[in-house]
N, C-alpha and C positions, 0 to 999 in steps of 0.2 A: 504494499499500499503505500502510496507516496506521501510526502508530507502534507501537501495539500489535502488530500482526503482524508489521513489522519485528523488533521485539523478541523475540518468540516464535521467527521464523525463525533469527534469529541465535543465541539461546540453543540451539535444536535442533541447529544446525551444530556449533556449539563443543563442547558435550557429545558429538556424535557422534564428532567428530575425536579428542577426547581418549580416548574409549571405544574408539576403533579402535586407537589406540597403545597402550594398556592391552592390549588382546586379542592384538595382534601380538608383544607383549613376552611375554605368557603362553605363547604358542602355540611358542617357542623351545625350551621344554623341558618336562619332565614334573614337574607340581607335587608334591612330597611334603610330609607334614604338616610336616617340619621347613621346607622352603623356604617354605611357606605363612606361618608364623609368625616366623621370623626371618631367612631367607636368610643363613646363617652364614657369616661371614667371606668375602664375594663382593665388597664394592665398595671402591674405591679413594677417595681424598682428593677429587677432584674431584665425583665422583658422590654421595658422602657429603655433602659441603658444601652441593651443591645441593638434595638432599632433606631435610636438617635445616632449612634455611633456606624452601624451600617449603611442609613441613609446618607450619613455625611460623606462616608469613605466611597466614592465611587471610582471608576477606571482613572478617573484624572489624577489621582495619587501616584501613579505609575509614570504620568507624562509630566506634569506641572511642576512638583516638589523636585524630580530628578533633574529638571531642566533649571529650576532656580539654583539645585545644589552645584550643578555644572557651571552655571554662570555667575552666581553671587556668592557662593560658598556656605560657610557655616552661619555667619550673618543673616544670609538671607533665608536658610532653612528654619532658624529659629523663629525670624519674623513671620515666615507663614504658618508654622506651628502655632505661634501666639495668635495671630489672626484668625485662624480657622477654629482654634478652640476657645477663645474668648466669648464668642456669641453663646456658646453653651453655659459659660457662667454667667452671663447677662440674662439668658430665658430662665436661670434658676430662680430670680427674683421677679422678672419683668412677667414670667408666666403666672406666677401667683397673683400679681397685679391684675392680669387681663382675666384670669378666671373669678376674681372676686368683682371686678368691675360688671362683666358680661358671663354668669355662669354656665348659662345656655348658648353662648358664642360658639362659631364655627372657623372663622378665619381673621386675620389680620384685615382684608378688605370691608368686611362686614362691619368691623369696629370702626374704621375712616368713615364709612358710610354715615352711621349713626352719630359718630363724633363729629364730623367736618362736613358733613353735606356732599351734594353731587360732584361738584367739580373738584374736590380733592379725591373723592371716589374714585371716579374716572382715571385721574391721573394714576393714583395709587394702583389701581387694576391695571392700568398698562404697564406699569413699571414691574408688577408681580409677574405678570404673564411674559413681558419681555424676557426679565431674567431666569424664569424657570424654563422658558422654551431654550434661550440659549445654553442654557445648562443642559437640557435634554439632547440637544444637537451636540454639544461637545461633547457629553459623553458616549451617543452613538459615534461621532467621529474617532473617538479614542479607542473603541473596541474595534472598529472596522480598519483602522490603522494597525493595531497590534496584531490581529490576526492577518493582515496583508503583509506585514513585515515577517512575521512568523513562518507563513505558508504560501504568500502569495495569493490569497482568496480574494476577488473582488471587493472592494470597499461596499459596493451597494449589497451584496448578496448577505454578508456578514451582519449590515444593519436590518436587513428586512428580517432574517432568521431570528435574531434576538428581541427586536421590539415586537414581532408577532407573538413569540412566546408571552412576554410580557403583557402585551394586551389581553392574552386568554384570562391568566388567573387575575388580574388587577380590574377588569371590567366586570369579572364574575363577583369576587370575594370584597373588592373596595378596601378600604383602610386596614381593615382585619386581616385579610389574607396579604396585604403588603406588609405589615409588622410582624407577621407570623412567619416570614419567608426572609426578612430582615433578620432576626434572631437566628434562623440557620445558617444565612450566608456569614452573618459574624463569626459563627464558628468555624467556618471555613475560610475566611479571610486573613483571621490574626495568625493561626499558624503557618498558612501558605506564604505569609508574606516575611514572617520571621525566616522561615525555611529558605526562600528565595535570596534573601539579604545573606544568610549563613553561607549557602552554597556559592554565591559569586564571591564572598570573602575568601572561601576556602580555595576555590580556582584560581584567584588571583595571588595565593601564597600568604593570606593573613594581611592585617592591615597596615602594617610598615611597608611591606612589597607593593601592596596596591595603590598607596598614596605617593609612593616614591616620585612617580613622573609628574604627579601634581605639584609637588614639593619644588622639583626643578623648573616645572614650565609656569604654574600659577600658583606661588605659595599664598598669595592674598586671599586663595579660596578657604585657607584652613585658619585664618585670622578672625578673629571677633570684631577687630579694629578695623575691618575691611570698609574703608568709606562706602564705596558703591553697594558692597553688600548690606550695610546697616539703612543706606537710604531705601534700596529696594525692598528691605524686609519690613520698615516702617510703612512704605508704601502698600505692601500686602497686607498688613495688620489694619490699615483703614480700609481698603477695599474689601477684604474678606469681611469683616465685622459690618459694614453697610450692606452686602448682598446677603448675609445670613438672615438679616432681620427682615427681609423680604421674600425669605423662603417659607412658603404657605406648608411645605412638611413640618417645620418646627412648631408652628403654631397648631396643626393637627395633632401633634403628639403631647402637647401642652393639656387640650383638652381630653386626650386619650388616657392620661395618668388618672389613676385613683383617686389620688387626693392632693393636696399641696405639698406634703411631705414627701411622695413620689417624685412630683416635679421637681423639688430641690435638689434629692439625692441622685436621681438620674442623670438630669442635666449636669450638676456638679461633677459627678462621676464620669460622665462623657468628657469631660475637659481634660481629665488626668489621662483619660485613655487615648483621646485624639492625639495629644502633644508626642508621645513615644512613636507611634504608628506613622505620623507624618515627617517626624525625625529620621526614623530608617528609610521611608521612601526617599526624603532628601539625599541622604547617605548614599543611596543607590547612583545617584548622579555623580558623587564624587569618584564614587569607584567607577564609572562610565569614563571620568576624565582620564584615566590610566591609558585609554587608547585614544584621548582627545576628542571624543563624542559631547556635545552640549547642545544638543538639540532638545524638541520636547520627546523624541523616541530614544533618548541616550540609554534609558534602561534596556529596552528592546534590543538595540544595537550592540549593548554590551553581552546580553544573552547569546546573541549570534557569533560576536567575535570569541567568545569562550569557548564555542564548540561543545557545549554540554549535552550528555547524554538527552536520548529523545524523551525520557521519562520526564526531565528538568522542564522541557518545552511544555508537555502536557500540564505539568503542574501550574506553571506560569499561565498558561491559557485557561485553566479552570479558577485561578485567581482573579484574572482579569473580568471573566464571565461573571463570576460571584460578586464583583465589585459593581460592574456595570449593572446588573440586574437589581442589585438593592437600591441602586439610585433612581434607575429607569422607573419602577413600579411606583416608588416615592414621587416622582416628579410628575408621570402621568395622574394619578390620584389626585395630587396638589392642584395641578392645573385646572383640572375638570372641577374640582370643588370649589374654586374661587368664582365659577360663573353660576353657582348654584343660587347665589344670593339675588342673582339678577332674575333666574328662572323662576324663584319664587314670587319675585315684586311682579314681573311682567306678565307671568301666567298664573294668579291666584286661584284661580278654579281648577286648575290641574292637579290631579292626586298625586301624592307622593311616588307612587308607582311609576308614573307618567315622568315625572321629573328625574326619577332615577335613570329610566331609559335614556332620555335627553342627555344626562350626564356622562352614560357610557358612552354614547355616540360621539360626544365632545371628546372624551379620551382618546376615541381611535383618530376623530379629526385631527387633531392637534399633533399627534406622532408622526404622521404621514410626511408632511413638510419636512420635518427633522430627519428623515431619512434621506430628501434629495441633498440636505445640506451636508450630512455626514459623508455622501458620496464625492464630495468635493476635498475632502481631508486638510481643512483649513487648521492652522494652529490653535491647539487647544487653549494655551494660556491666554492668547489675545483675544480669544472670544469670551473669557471669563471675565478678563479687566475691562471689556467693551461694558457688560452687563452689570459689573460693580459701579462704573462710573453714574449709571442713571440713579442706581439705589443710594449713591453717596448725598445727591442733592435732597432727597426725601427723608434722610434717615434722621435728622434732628427734629423737624417737624412732627413726624409721626409719633417718635417716641416720646417726645415732650409733651403730646396730647394726651397720653396716659396720666399725667400730673398735674398739669396745668389746666386750671380752670378758665384763664383768660385767653388762651390761645385760640382764635376763630378759624373757621374754614376758609375764609379769605386770606388771613394771615398764612396759614398752613400751604394752601395752594401755591401764593404767588412767591413765597420764600422757596418754597421747592423748587420751581419751574425756573425761576432766576439763579438758583444755586446749579440745577443741571446745565443751563446754559452757558453760565460761568466756567464750569468745569470742562464743557465740550470744547471751550477754545484753546486749552492749553492740552487736550488730549492727543494722543499722537496716531498716525496713520498705521495700517497692517505693519508696516515695515520698520515702525517705532522711530520714523522720522516726523518732524514737525509739519503742520498743514497749514499754519499761521506765522505770521514774522513777529508775533508778540515776544516779548522775554520771557523766558521758561517754557516757550511752547514746546511741546514733544515731552516735557519733564513729567514722569506719570505721578511721583510724588505731589507735585504742585495741581496737577489735574483732580486728584482726589482731595487735596486739603482745601483747596479753593471752594468746591461746592458746600462742603459742609460748614465752614466759616461764612461764607455768603449766606446761605440759609439759616444759620443762628443768628447773625447780626441782625438781618430782615425781621426776623420773629420778634426777637428780645426788643429791638428799639421800637417796633410797631406797637409791641404792648405797652412800652413805656410812654410813648406818646398818647395812646388812649387813655392811659391811665392820669396824664397831667390834664388832658381835656376834660376830666371827670367822668368818663365813662367807666362805670363799673358791672358791664354785662359780663357773667360769668357763665360756664356751661355747669349744669347740673348732672353729675356722674350717675346718680340714680336713674336716668332716662334709659342709660343701657340696659339697665336689668329690665326695664320694663319695657323697652322695644324690641329686645331680641329673644326669640322664643326657639325651643326645640322644633327641628323639622319633623311634622307629624302630621296626618291626615286633618286631625281636628284643628290645629294651627293654620293650615293652609285654608280650609274651609271657613274659618274665621276672617281670615285675610280677604279671602273672596267677596265675602258680605261687607266688609268695610269697604272695599273698593267701589261697589254697585252704588 
């Protein structure tokens, strides 16, 4: 059997196993609209920790962190680790806050609608869908490129096979099936990631031998005082924190946790699990620099250059598939769920079963264009950074609204929009060259700092100006508890009667 045929066979078997696990979990209960979207108050600490980590650790960890490690060194890796793990620590506290404000809530955009109104809601909805769609496309791109590099399988074929399998159990089982498969995938991902690092290290003759060429060619990569590495690490901290706040998957899991204690323990626990996992993934990039590999496929180039036995390639392929499926199912379910608020609003006479069917159709509809993008093989890191920029502009207004009564919808909308626009002026092109003549144009750190600073200043100054004018208007947080209800036929029927 050729390498390509073996890779296809392994891919088919792996996706079939995870699909079967998801379908078996889905068959254990009748799925309602509420279960499909949030599986409210169902999971304990261990299950929550596993699904949080697995959904966060997509196939991108074998592309972006190794590229960062090979180009920005230890400083960049640490920045990536802190940036990716910090949102979990933040959710440990903001999660309990949003559960208190809207105990029957489902999503971040639902909170924004009732807190800030339609304009900010549309903007936030666009940001969430854009970020998660880019994430989805990046994950499909990652798995397609990985299999293409390892076995020469066409990009589109891998993308179609993987996402079709995910469609099957995600559309049937919803969030409950997604979280259950996440737990299984977590048990696969951690040992295989450690095994991959250990085998690569041993094949290179140990750590000292592995990094000897790096010491000679690029010694700055091994220094925490590496200026460019520190700068890029700081960029990643801001970018990833901003983006993860708009990842619907995190908000779904907040409501899926059994109680506030589970929210705090599982999200804080995931902080301490994510950091070492990403650090190891970043070190794979340093190992790849033994041969001078420093692109987003550095790890896979390393595996190929080492000429390892076939079973190692199979283990790496299973690792990548587990990673990508753990994030794809999460993203598809999350994207579909953000539209449910609108479905309930615009079709109040439709029963929950009908809305559930439409949500399932949306899940498939969103995934199809992602296949087309994955077939192009774009740089995964740039795709993420583009989505992160949009999230950075709206980060402060959305989160500040959880605590400030004086921030209005108009303030939130304009501070977010102007923040995004300001950051875009400095954001680089795909080849990371500037597209404007402004000072610092093309500087990634500046492009992420600017939108946060601009949105912060506009919102805070606006609040102070209104206060000086004697305007004491304040939002009543109790309104969120009164307005946001569980998705059930009785609630939908009530909404239909109110709309008539």
